[in-house]
mmCIF file of the N, C-alpha and C atoms, coordinates in Angstrom:
data_MODEL
# 
_entry.id   MODEL 
# 
loop_
_atom_site.group_PDB 
_atom_site.id 
_atom_site.type_symbol 
_atom_site.label_atom_id 
_atom_site.label_alt_id 
_atom_site.label_comp_id 
_atom_site.label_asym_id 
_atom_site.label_entity_id 
_atom_site.label_seq_id 
_atom_site.pdbx_PDB_ins_code 
_atom_site.Cartn_x 
_atom_site.Cartn_y 
_atom_site.Cartn_z 
_atom_site.occupancy 
_atom_site.B_iso_or_equiv 
_atom_site.pdbx_formal_charge 
_atom_site.auth_seq_id 
_atom_site.auth_comp_id 
_atom_site.auth_asym_id 
_atom_site.auth_atom_id 
_atom_site.pdbx_PDB_model_num 
ATOM 1  N N  . ARG A 1 1  ? 206.578 -5.979 100.885 1.00 0.00 ? 1  ARG A N  1 
ATOM 2  C CA . ARG A 1 1  ? 205.236 -5.877 101.520 1.00 0.00 ? 1  ARG A CA 1 
ATOM 3  C C  . ARG A 1 1  ? 205.008 -4.402 101.875 1.00 0.00 ? 1  ARG A C  1 
ATOM 4  N N  . GLN A 1 2  ? 206.050 -3.775 102.311 1.00 0.00 ? 2  GLN A N  1 
ATOM 5  C CA . GLN A 1 2  ? 205.813 -2.323 102.696 1.00 0.00 ? 2  GLN A CA 1 
ATOM 6  C C  . GLN A 1 2  ? 205.439 -1.526 101.477 1.00 0.00 ? 2  GLN A C  1 
ATOM 7  N N  . ARG A 1 3  ? 205.973 -1.852 100.345 1.00 0.00 ? 3  ARG A N  1 
ATOM 8  C CA . ARG A 1 3  ? 205.713 -0.997 99.093  1.00 0.00 ? 3  ARG A CA 1 
ATOM 9  C C  . ARG A 1 3  ? 204.241 -1.246 98.745  1.00 0.00 ? 3  ARG A C  1 
ATOM 10 N N  . VAL A 1 4  ? 203.801 -2.403 98.962  1.00 0.00 ? 4  VAL A N  1 
ATOM 11 C CA . VAL A 1 4  ? 202.360 -2.687 98.571  1.00 0.00 ? 4  VAL A CA 1 
ATOM 12 C C  . VAL A 1 4  ? 201.419 -1.820 99.446  1.00 0.00 ? 4  VAL A C  1 
ATOM 13 N N  . GLU A 1 5  ? 201.764 -1.738 100.690 1.00 0.00 ? 5  GLU A N  1 
ATOM 14 C CA . GLU A 1 5  ? 200.879 -0.914 101.591 1.00 0.00 ? 5  GLU A CA 1 
ATOM 15 C C  . GLU A 1 5  ? 200.967 0.565  101.165 1.00 0.00 ? 5  GLU A C  1 
ATOM 16 N N  . GLU A 1 6  ? 202.126 1.029  100.843 1.00 0.00 ? 6  GLU A N  1 
ATOM 17 C CA . GLU A 1 6  ? 202.281 2.463  100.404 1.00 0.00 ? 6  GLU A CA 1 
ATOM 18 C C  . GLU A 1 6  ? 201.472 2.664  99.076  1.00 0.00 ? 6  GLU A C  1 
ATOM 19 N N  . LEU A 1 7  ? 201.582 1.671  98.257  1.00 0.00 ? 7  LEU A N  1 
ATOM 20 C CA . LEU A 1 7  ? 200.890 1.826  96.922  1.00 0.00 ? 7  LEU A CA 1 
ATOM 21 C C  . LEU A 1 7  ? 199.360 1.838  97.180  1.00 0.00 ? 7  LEU A C  1 
ATOM 22 N N  . SER A 1 8  ? 198.932 1.039  98.113  1.00 0.00 ? 8  SER A N  1 
ATOM 23 C CA . SER A 1 8  ? 197.489 0.932  98.383  1.00 0.00 ? 8  SER A CA 1 
ATOM 24 C C  . SER A 1 8  ? 197.011 2.304  98.931  1.00 0.00 ? 8  SER A C  1 
ATOM 25 N N  . LYS A 1 9  ? 197.782 2.911  99.784  1.00 0.00 ? 9  LYS A N  1 
ATOM 26 C CA . LYS A 1 9  ? 197.376 4.242  100.381 1.00 0.00 ? 9  LYS A CA 1 
ATOM 27 C C  . LYS A 1 9  ? 197.433 5.307  99.251  1.00 0.00 ? 9  LYS A C  1 
ATOM 28 N N  . PHE A 1 10 ? 198.458 5.196  98.440  1.00 0.00 ? 10 PHE A N  1 
ATOM 29 C CA . PHE A 1 10 ? 198.600 6.187  97.323  1.00 0.00 ? 10 PHE A CA 1 
ATOM 30 C C  . PHE A 1 10 ? 197.445 6.048  96.392  1.00 0.00 ? 10 PHE A C  1 
ATOM 31 N N  . SER A 1 11 ? 197.060 4.805  96.110  1.00 0.00 ? 11 SER A N  1 
ATOM 32 C CA . SER A 1 11 ? 195.950 4.545  95.148  1.00 0.00 ? 11 SER A CA 1 
ATOM 33 C C  . SER A 1 11 ? 194.648 5.160  95.750  1.00 0.00 ? 11 SER A C  1 
ATOM 34 N N  . LYS A 1 12 ? 194.433 4.973  97.042  1.00 0.00 ? 12 LYS A N  1 
ATOM 35 C CA . LYS A 1 12 ? 193.166 5.539  97.625  1.00 0.00 ? 12 LYS A CA 1 
ATOM 36 C C  . LYS A 1 12 ? 193.248 7.041  97.640  1.00 0.00 ? 12 LYS A C  1 
ATOM 37 N N  . LYS A 1 13 ? 194.372 7.607  97.996  1.00 0.00 ? 13 LYS A N  1 
ATOM 38 C CA . LYS A 1 13 ? 194.491 9.078  98.018  1.00 0.00 ? 13 LYS A CA 1 
ATOM 39 C C  . LYS A 1 13 ? 194.397 9.641  96.596  1.00 0.00 ? 13 LYS A C  1 
ATOM 40 N N  . GLY A 1 14 ? 195.011 8.960  95.656  1.00 0.00 ? 14 GLY A N  1 
ATOM 41 C CA . GLY A 1 14 ? 195.005 9.437  94.252  1.00 0.00 ? 14 GLY A CA 1 
ATOM 42 C C  . GLY A 1 14 ? 193.547 9.402  93.754  1.00 0.00 ? 14 GLY A C  1 
ATOM 43 N N  . ALA A 1 15 ? 192.848 8.357  94.059  1.00 0.00 ? 15 ALA A N  1 
ATOM 44 C CA . ALA A 1 15 ? 191.416 8.272  93.522  1.00 0.00 ? 15 ALA A CA 1 
ATOM 45 C C  . ALA A 1 15 ? 190.588 9.408  94.173  1.00 0.00 ? 15 ALA A C  1 
ATOM 46 N N  . ALA A 1 16 ? 190.806 9.675  95.438  1.00 0.00 ? 16 ALA A N  1 
ATOM 47 C CA . ALA A 1 16 ? 190.005 10.724 96.103  1.00 0.00 ? 16 ALA A CA 1 
ATOM 48 C C  . ALA A 1 16 ? 190.390 12.107 95.493  1.00 0.00 ? 16 ALA A C  1 
ATOM 49 N N  . ALA A 1 17 ? 191.684 12.325 95.284  1.00 0.00 ? 17 ALA A N  1 
ATOM 50 C CA . ALA A 1 17 ? 192.132 13.594 94.713  1.00 0.00 ? 17 ALA A CA 1 
ATOM 51 C C  . ALA A 1 17 ? 191.576 13.713 93.257  1.00 0.00 ? 17 ALA A C  1 
ATOM 52 N N  . ARG A 1 18 ? 191.568 12.639 92.579  1.00 0.00 ? 18 ARG A N  1 
ATOM 53 C CA . ARG A 1 18 ? 191.093 12.711 91.123  1.00 0.00 ? 18 ARG A CA 1 
ATOM 54 C C  . ARG A 1 18 ? 189.569 12.941 91.155  1.00 0.00 ? 18 ARG A C  1 
ATOM 55 N N  . ARG A 1 19 ? 188.938 12.364 92.100  1.00 0.00 ? 19 ARG A N  1 
ATOM 56 C CA . ARG A 1 19 ? 187.414 12.561 92.153  1.00 0.00 ? 19 ARG A CA 1 
ATOM 57 C C  . ARG A 1 19 ? 187.152 14.013 92.572  1.00 0.00 ? 19 ARG A C  1 
ATOM 58 N N  . ARG A 1 20 ? 187.943 14.553 93.417  1.00 0.00 ? 20 ARG A N  1 
ATOM 59 C CA . ARG A 1 20 ? 187.687 15.987 93.907  1.00 0.00 ? 20 ARG A CA 1 
ATOM 60 C C  . ARG A 1 20 ? 187.874 16.865 92.664  1.00 0.00 ? 20 ARG A C  1 
ATOM 61 N N  . LYS A 1 21 ? 188.772 16.564 91.809  1.00 0.00 ? 21 LYS A N  1 
ATOM 62 C CA . LYS A 1 21 ? 189.032 17.484 90.629  1.00 0.00 ? 21 LYS A CA 1 
ATOM 63 C C  . LYS A 1 21 ? 187.810 17.300 89.770  1.00 0.00 ? 21 LYS A C  1 
# 
């Protein structure tokens, strides 16, 4: 369950970073 929460945060941060680029 902890990995899912980390993946969810990483996915949101990754999408924001990809949109900024």
